[in-house]
C-alpha positions, 0 to 999 in steps of 0.5 A: 287544262292540266298544263294550266293547273300545273302552272297555277300550282307552280305559281302558288308554290312560288308565292308561298315560298316568297311569303314564307321568306318575308315572314322570316325576315331576319330584321324582325328579331335580332340576337347576339349569340355564341356558336360552336361550329363543328364542321369548320372547328371554330367558336363564333360570336355574332352580334346582329345589332352591330356586326362589326363586333363579330369575331371568330376563335379558330380551333387548331387542335380538334373540335368541341361539342359543349360550352358554358359561360362561367364567371361572367366573361369566360367560356368553358368548352369540352375538348372532344378530341383531346379529352378534358376542358378548356377555358377562354377569356371572352375579352381577349379570346385567349386560353386561360386554362386547360385540363386535358388527359387521354383518360377523358378522350371523347369528352362530349360535355363539360359542366361547371358546378358553383363550387368550381368542380367540373363534370366531364361526360365522355364517350368511352369505347362501348360505354359512356362515362362521367368523371368529376374533377375538383376545382383544381382539375384533379380527378375526384371520382370516376363514375361507373361506366354504363356498358348498356348505353353509350353515345351521349352528347350534351348533359346538364345539371338539374335543380336536384343536383342530378345530371340529365342527358340522352343516350343510345339514340332515343333514351333519356337518363337521369343519374346522381353524382355516384352514377346511379340511374334515377330515371330513364325513358324513351323518346319516340321518334328521336334519333340520336338525342343531342341535348337534355335540360331542365325547365324552371318547373322541373320538366325536361326539354329534349332535342330529338336529333335527326327527328328534328324536334324538341319535346317537353316531358313532365315528371311522369315521363309524358310528352306534353309539348313539341316543337318542329318535326318533319317534314319542316314547314315554311320552306325550311330544311331541317336535318338535325336538332342539336343544342336548345335554349329557352329564352326569357320570353319563353321562345325556344332557340335551336341549333340545327346541325347540317353535317360534318362537311365544311360547306354542309351549312348550305344544306339548311338553316343553322339556327331557328327560333320557335315561339310558345305556339310552335311557330318559327319567328326567327332564323339565322343562315349564314353559310359563308360565315359559319359551317355546321352549328352544333351549339348556341348560347343566346346572349340577349340578357348578358352584357357583351360589351366586356367581350370587345375590350 
């Protein structure tokens, strides 16, 4: 009798897994996107509508952890190993500008301001530190090092011209451009926060790293919403939530990093999309094409034809 029960349970699990796979069929939703592949050190463009348009930029001098589209067809990336930033022309995939200095070593994030200035966030020994460069790439201001907190990842500028980021595993910080801490709070369950950004309403989105969730915090530092979490449902495997992006329809796309190894992308899904209810409506997993993904920019609302010229 127990054997029959076990068989029935096994069959039920198989049916559930098959149903989950059907629910997440990749042809129901398609995207165009840029990826940072940390484990194989490359930048990828993926077009699910026209795969023949896909391309790869190999990074021969170290990895990058942050990227931002600037000027319509250029890509700004943070040079983690060299220190500083680089710009690629997405039409030719060629380097058109680079500012590198060992002073900025371990640059984890680079933010371009509307006036051309660039803010670099670096993991310095025993502290995090930000450097503000002018439009020509010359150092304008070296913000005071914060010796009590370190291990930052992707920071972002807010509508108030402040900077938000995660540090020390589970803290969110907001600073002004002098380095003064304006706001800080802990995110329970977060393990190595990767990315913090501001919503249009002023709330903050926080990716919880190894906690494998995204949480939305209001201006009173209260969590009002959550996506993901462990254990992952529907047969998915989550290891680490890194870069996040809110789409125009309100859905949330998350890069789900899976390890430093070149083939660690076999361990779990590489991108996942949540709807407003928190349900997974799309996923992307192509371990043959890409390794472990730490950053994504969905390009659905950008004219990418210029990328193929």
